[in-house]
C-alpha positions as a Markdown table, in Angstrom:
| # | Residue | x | y | z |
|---|---|---|---|---|
| 1 | Met | 48.7 | 96.1 | -42.7 |
| 2 | Leu | 51.2 | 98.7 | -41.0 |
| 3 | Gly | 48.7 | 99.9 | -38.7 |
| 4 | Glu | 47.9 | 96.3 | -37.5 |
| 5 | Met | 51.7 | 95.4 | -37.3 |
| 6 | Leu | 52.5 | 98.5 | -35.4 |
| 7 | Ala | 49.5 | 97.3 | -32.8 |
| 8 | Glu | 50.7 | 93.9 | -32.5 |
| 9 | Phe | 54.3 | 95.2 | -31.9 |
| 10 | Leu | 53.4 | 97.9 | -29.1 |
| 11 | Gly | 50.7 | 95.8 | -27.6 |
| 12 | Ala | 53.6 | 92.7 | -27.4 |
| 13 | Leu | 55.9 | 95.7 | -26.1 |
| 14 | Val | 53.7 | 96.4 | -23.3 |
| 15 | Leu | 52.9 | 92.6 | -22.0 |
| 16 | Ile | 56.4 | 91.9 | -22.1 |
| 17 | Leu | 57.9 | 95.1 | -20.3 |
| 18 | Phe | 55.3 | 94.1 | -17.6 |
| 19 | Gly | 55.8 | 90.4 | -17.4 |
| 20 | Asn | 59.4 | 90.5 | -17.6 |
| 21 | Gly | 59.7 | 93.5 | -15.7 |
| 22 | Val | 57.8 | 91.8 | -12.7 |
| 23 | Val | 60.1 | 88.8 | -13.1 |
| 24 | Ala | 63.2 | 91.1 | -13.1 |
| 25 | Met | 62.2 | 92.5 | -9.9 |
| 26 | Val | 61.5 | 89.3 | -7.9 |
| 27 | Val | 64.8 | 87.7 | -9.5 |
| 28 | Leu | 67.2 | 90.6 | -8.8 |
| 29 | Phe | 65.8 | 91.7 | -5.5 |
| 30 | Gly | 64.4 | 88.2 | -3.9 |
| 31 | Ser | 67.5 | 86.9 | -2.0 |
| 32 | Gly | 65.7 | 87.2 | 1.1 |
| 33 | Thr | 69.7 | 88.5 | 2.2 |
| 34 | Pro | 69.0 | 90.4 | 6.0 |
| 35 | Gly | 68.3 | 94.0 | 5.4 |
| 36 | Glu | 67.3 | 93.8 | 1.7 |
| 37 | Ile | 63.6 | 94.6 | 0.6 |
| 38 | Val | 62.3 | 91.2 | -1.1 |
| 39 | His | 59.8 | 92.1 | -3.9 |
| 40 | Gly | 57.4 | 89.4 | -4.2 |
| 41 | Gly | 57.4 | 86.2 | -5.4 |
| 42 | Tyr | 55.3 | 83.9 | -7.6 |
| 43 | Thr | 51.9 | 85.1 | -7.0 |
| 44 | Asn | 53.3 | 88.5 | -7.6 |
| 45 | Ile | 54.5 | 87.1 | -11.7 |
| 46 | Thr | 51.3 | 85.4 | -11.7 |
| 47 | Leu | 49.0 | 88.4 | -11.4 |
| 48 | Ala | 51.3 | 90.8 | -13.0 |
| 49 | Trp | 51.4 | 88.5 | -16.2 |
| 50 | Gly | 47.8 | 88.6 | -15.8 |
| 51 | Leu | 47.6 | 92.6 | -15.9 |
| 52 | Ala | 49.8 | 92.5 | -18.4 |
| 53 | Val | 47.8 | 90.7 | -20.6 |
| 54 | Thr | 44.9 | 92.8 | -20.1 |
| 55 | Met | 46.8 | 96.2 | -21.0 |
| 56 | Gly | 48.5 | 94.8 | -23.7 |
| 57 | Ile | 45.2 | 93.9 | -25.3 |
| 58 | Tyr | 43.5 | 97.3 | -24.5 |
| 59 | Thr | 46.6 | 98.7 | -26.3 |
| 60 | Ala | 46.2 | 96.8 | -29.8 |
| 61 | Gly | 42.3 | 95.5 | -29.7 |
| 62 | Lys | 40.6 | 97.9 | -31.4 |
| 63 | Ile | 43.4 | 98.3 | -34.5 |
| 64 | Ser | 44.7 | 94.4 | -34.9 |
| 65 | Gly | 42.5 | 92.5 | -32.7 |
| 66 | Ala | 45.2 | 92.0 | -30.0 |
| 67 | His | 46.5 | 88.6 | -30.7 |
| 68 | Leu | 50.0 | 89.1 | -29.2 |
| 69 | Asn | 50.4 | 85.4 | -29.4 |
| 70 | Pro | 51.2 | 83.5 | -32.6 |
| 71 | Ala | 48.9 | 80.7 | -30.8 |
| 72 | Val | 46.2 | 83.2 | -31.1 |
| 73 | Thr | 46.7 | 84.0 | -34.5 |
| 74 | Leu | 47.0 | 80.8 | -36.3 |
| 75 | Ala | 43.9 | 79.8 | -34.3 |
| 76 | Leu | 42.3 | 82.5 | -35.5 |
| 77 | Ala | 43.4 | 81.9 | -38.9 |
| 78 | Thr | 42.4 | 78.5 | -38.6 |
| 79 | Phe | 38.7 | 78.6 | -36.8 |
| 80 | Arg | 37.6 | 82.4 | -37.3 |
| 81 | Gly | 38.4 | 83.1 | -40.7 |
| 82 | Phe | 41.7 | 85.5 | -40.1 |
| 83 | Ala | 43.4 | 86.1 | -43.3 |
| 84 | Trp | 46.2 | 83.7 | -43.9 |
| 85 | Arg | 48.3 | 86.1 | -45.5 |
| 86 | Lys | 48.6 | 88.1 | -42.2 |
| 87 | Val | 49.7 | 85.4 | -40.2 |
| 88 | Ala | 53.3 | 85.8 | -40.8 |
| 89 | Pro | 53.6 | 89.6 | -40.2 |
| 90 | Tyr | 51.4 | 89.3 | -37.1 |
| 91 | Ile | 53.8 | 87.1 | -35.9 |
| 92 | Phe | 57.2 | 89.1 | -37.0 |
| 93 | Ala | 55.5 | 92.0 | -35.1 |
| 94 | Gln | 55.0 | 90.1 | -32.1 |
| 95 | Val | 58.2 | 88.5 | -31.8 |
| 96 | Ala | 59.5 | 91.9 | -32.6 |
| 97 | Gly | 57.7 | 93.4 | -29.5 |
| 98 | Ala | 58.7 | 91.0 | -27.3 |
| 99 | Phe | 62.8 | 91.1 | -28.8 |
| 100 | Cys | 62.6 | 95.0 | -28.0 |
| 101 | Ala | 60.6 | 94.9 | -24.6 |
| 102 | Ala | 63.1 | 92.1 | -23.4 |
| 103 | Gly | 65.9 | 95.1 | -24.2 |
| 104 | Ile | 64.5 | 97.6 | -22.0 |
| 105 | Val | 64.0 | 95.3 | -19.3 |
| 106 | Phe | 67.6 | 94.4 | -19.3 |
| 107 | Trp | 68.8 | 98.3 | -19.8 |
| 108 | Asn | 66.5 | 99.5 | -17.0 |
| 109 | Tyr | 68.0 | 97.1 | -14.5 |
| 110 | Leu | 71.5 | 97.1 | -16.1 |
| 111 | Pro | 73.1 | 97.7 | -12.4 |
| 112 | Ala | 70.9 | 95.1 | -10.8 |
| 113 | Phe | 72.0 | 91.9 | -13.4 |
| 114 | His | 75.9 | 93.7 | -12.9 |
| 115 | Ala | 75.2 | 92.9 | -8.9 |
| 116 | Lys | 73.4 | 89.8 | -9.3 |
| 117 | Asp | 74.8 | 88.2 | -12.4 |
| 118 | Pro | 77.8 | 89.8 | -13.6 |
| 119 | Leu | 78.8 | 87.0 | -15.9 |
| 120 | Leu | 75.5 | 86.7 | -17.3 |
| 121 | Asp | 75.2 | 83.1 | -16.6 |
| 122 | His | 72.3 | 82.3 | -14.5 |
| 123 | Thr | 69.4 | 85.0 | -14.9 |
| 124 | Ala | 67.9 | 84.6 | -18.7 |
| 125 | Asn | 65.0 | 83.2 | -16.9 |
| 126 | Ile | 64.0 | 86.3 | -16.2 |
| 127 | Phe | 63.0 | 87.0 | -19.8 |
| 128 | Thr | 62.5 | 83.6 | -21.4 |
| 129 | Thr | 61.3 | 79.9 | -19.7 |
| 130 | Phe | 63.4 | 76.8 | -19.3 |
| 131 | Pro | 62.0 | 73.4 | -18.1 |
| 132 | Ala | 61.7 | 71.9 | -14.8 |
| 133 | Phe | 63.0 | 68.6 | -15.2 |
| 134 | Pro | 65.2 | 68.9 | -18.3 |
| 135 | Gln | 65.9 | 65.4 | -18.6 |
| 136 | Ile | 62.0 | 64.8 | -19.4 |
| 137 | Pro | 61.3 | 67.1 | -22.4 |
| 138 | Ser | 57.7 | 65.7 | -23.0 |
| 139 | Ala | 56.7 | 66.7 | -19.2 |
| 140 | Gly | 57.4 | 70.7 | -20.6 |
| 141 | Phe | 56.0 | 69.9 | -24.0 |
| 142 | Leu | 52.6 | 68.4 | -22.3 |
| 143 | Asp | 52.4 | 71.4 | -19.8 |
| 144 | Gln | 52.6 | 74.0 | -22.6 |
| 145 | Val | 49.8 | 71.9 | -25.0 |
| 146 | Ile | 47.7 | 71.7 | -22.0 |
| 147 | Gly | 48.4 | 75.7 | -20.8 |
| 148 | Thr | 47.5 | 76.9 | -24.5 |
| 149 | Ala | 44.6 | 74.8 | -25.0 |
| 150 | Leu | 42.9 | 76.3 | -22.0 |
| 151 | Leu | 44.0 | 79.8 | -23.1 |
| 152 | Leu | 42.5 | 79.3 | -26.6 |
| 153 | Phe | 39.9 | 77.5 | -25.6 |
| 154 | Leu | 38.7 | 80.5 | -23.0 |
| 155 | Ile | 39.1 | 83.1 | -25.1 |
| 156 | Phe | 37.6 | 81.7 | -28.0 |
| 157 | Ala | 34.2 | 81.5 | -24.9 |
| 158 | Ile | 34.9 | 84.8 | -23.8 |
| 159 | Thr | 35.0 | 86.7 | -27.4 |
| 160 | Asp | 32.4 | 84.4 | -28.8 |
| 161 | Asp | 29.3 | 86.8 | -28.8 |
| 162 | Arg | 26.5 | 83.8 | -29.3 |
| 163 | Asn | 27.9 | 82.6 | -26.2 |
| 164 | Gln | 28.0 | 85.4 | -23.6 |
| 165 | Pro | 28.7 | 89.4 | -25.2 |
| 166 | Val | 31.3 | 90.7 | -22.7 |
| 167 | Gly | 31.9 | 94.2 | -24.1 |
| 168 | Asn | 35.2 | 95.6 | -23.0 |
| 169 | Leu | 35.8 | 93.3 | -19.9 |
| 170 | Gly | 36.9 | 91.2 | -22.6 |
| 171 | Pro | 40.8 | 91.7 | -22.0 |
| 172 | Ile | 40.5 | 91.4 | -18.2 |
| 173 | Leu | 38.8 | 88.3 | -18.1 |
| 174 | Val | 41.5 | 87.2 | -20.6 |
| 175 | Gly | 44.0 | 88.2 | -18.5 |
| 176 | Leu | 42.4 | 86.6 | -15.5 |
| 177 | Val | 42.7 | 83.1 | -17.8 |
| 178 | Val | 46.6 | 83.8 | -18.0 |
| 179 | Val | 46.4 | 84.4 | -13.9 |
| 180 | Val | 44.6 | 81.3 | -13.0 |
| 181 | Ile | 47.0 | 79.3 | -15.8 |
| 182 | Gly | 50.1 | 80.8 | -14.5 |
| 183 | Met | 48.9 | 79.8 | -11.0 |
| 184 | Ala | 48.1 | 75.9 | -11.8 |
| 185 | Phe | 50.1 | 74.9 | -14.6 |
| 186 | Gly | 53.3 | 77.3 | -14.3 |
| 187 | Gly | 55.5 | 75.0 | -12.7 |
| 188 | Met | 56.7 | 72.4 | -15.4 |
| 189 | His | 57.6 | 75.2 | -18.5 |
| 190 | Gly | 57.6 | 78.8 | -17.0 |
| 191 | Tyr | 53.7 | 78.7 | -18.8 |
| 192 | Ala | 54.9 | 80.8 | -21.8 |
| 193 | Ile | 51.7 | 79.9 | -23.6 |
| 194 | Asn | 52.6 | 82.2 | -26.1 |
| 195 | Pro | 55.5 | 81.7 | -28.7 |
| 196 | Ala | 56.4 | 85.5 | -29.1 |
| 197 | Arg | 56.4 | 85.7 | -25.6 |
| 198 | Asp | 59.1 | 83.5 | -25.3 |
| 199 | Phe | 61.5 | 83.7 | -28.4 |
| 200 | Gly | 61.4 | 87.2 | -29.1 |
| 201 | Pro | 63.2 | 87.6 | -25.4 |
| 202 | Arg | 65.1 | 84.5 | -25.7 |
| 203 | Leu | 66.7 | 85.9 | -29.2 |
| 204 | Phe | 67.3 | 88.9 | -27.1 |
| 205 | Thr | 69.4 | 87.0 | -24.2 |
| 206 | Ala | 71.3 | 85.4 | -26.9 |
| 207 | Ala | 72.6 | 88.6 | -28.6 |
| 208 | Ala | 72.8 | 90.2 | -25.3 |
| 209 | Gly | 75.5 | 87.7 | -24.4 |
| 210 | Phe | 73.4 | 85.3 | -21.6 |
| 211 | Lys | 75.2 | 81.8 | -21.5 |
| 212 | Asn | 72.5 | 80.3 | -20.3 |
| 213 | Asn | 70.1 | 81.3 | -22.8 |
| 214 | Gly | 68.6 | 77.7 | -24.3 |
| 215 | Leu | 69.3 | 78.4 | -28.2 |
| 216 | Thr | 72.9 | 79.1 | -28.4 |
| 217 | Asp | 74.1 | 77.2 | -25.1 |
| 218 | Gly | 73.6 | 73.5 | -26.5 |
| 219 | Gly | 70.7 | 73.2 | -24.4 |
| 220 | Tyr | 68.2 | 73.9 | -27.7 |
| 221 | Val | 65.0 | 73.9 | -24.8 |
| 222 | Phe | 63.4 | 77.0 | -27.1 |
| 223 | Trp | 61.6 | 74.8 | -29.2 |
| 224 | Val | 58.8 | 73.4 | -26.9 |
| 225 | Pro | 57.7 | 76.9 | -25.7 |
| 226 | Ile | 56.9 | 77.1 | -29.8 |
| 227 | Val | 55.9 | 74.0 | -30.9 |
| 228 | Ala | 53.9 | 72.9 | -27.8 |
| 229 | Pro | 51.4 | 76.2 | -27.4 |
| 230 | Leu | 50.8 | 76.1 | -31.4 |
| 231 | Leu | 49.4 | 72.8 | -31.3 |
| 232 | Gly | 47.7 | 73.7 | -28.1 |
| 233 | Gly | 45.9 | 76.6 | -29.3 |
| 234 | Ile | 44.3 | 74.7 | -32.2 |
| 235 | Ile | 43.7 | 71.6 | -29.9 |
| 236 | Gly | 42.0 | 74.2 | -27.8 |
| 237 | Gly | 40.2 | 76.2 | -30.7 |
| 238 | Ala | 38.9 | 72.6 | -31.8 |
| 239 | Ala | 37.5 | 71.5 | -28.5 |
| 240 | Tyr | 35.7 | 74.9 | -28.2 |
| 241 | Asp | 34.3 | 74.8 | -31.7 |
| 242 | Leu | 33.2 | 71.2 | -31.4 |
| 243 | Gly | 32.4 | 71.0 | -27.4 |
| 244 | Ile | 30.4 | 74.2 | -27.3 |
| 245 | Arg | 30.3 | 76.4 | -30.2 |
| 246 | Arg | 27.9 | 73.6 | -32.8 |
| 247 | Trp | 25.9 | 73.5 | -29.4 |
| 248 | Leu | 24.9 | 77.6 | -29.5 |
| 249 | Pro | 21.7 | 79.0 | -31.0 |
| 250 | Ala | 21.9 | 80.4 | -34.6 |
| 251 | Pro | 23.0 | 84.1 | -34.2 |
| 252 | Gln | 19.7 | 86.5 | -34.6 |
| 253 | Ala | 18.9 | 88.0 | -38.5 |
């Protein structure tokens, strides 16, 4: 269990280092001031998040299965026999890895934060997600449910040997799934599609003193990218099993 938790911690750490890192590059160096080098935009973010997921899976895959996401852990426990006693330790390790990664990204870019946001009142979105329409929380909730349902549906499809064996290409394909979800469903609530990816860094922003953290600032938007992905993961897993897996040939003896 200790090795599996460490793998989940380090896999989530790698995931968030690259994920938060690319957003920091785009936000902190992207104002377009004359003479300033602009380090990409939304396409960079979606591509880098997909690659971040791929690298995180390659980091932890052989030891823990590289869940890296409480929605994945919950869906695997519900539909694939993953031990329920491991669910809470896995989620703890995932959140802890995401928290520490956010701290490292902040440490690395501290001079840029001091220059761009010295009061720490408008750049928490580098680390965590916020709704595009805060007056309509159901819109972001629906977006997260759909995005995570797609994620789990396709993870189940990609990793199901009865469907199509993929070998070590699995992490790359899952990363591409994250890319396309970000490009297609990234606007309404930042496509967290992963409670640990969102809540771990959000805890860090609150601890570091970011004023617009969505947790202690009175906004209370933190619950959407926790509850909606967990629900979406269950929906996606059920949709795959009922719509695809039940019709597949039985495994050969």
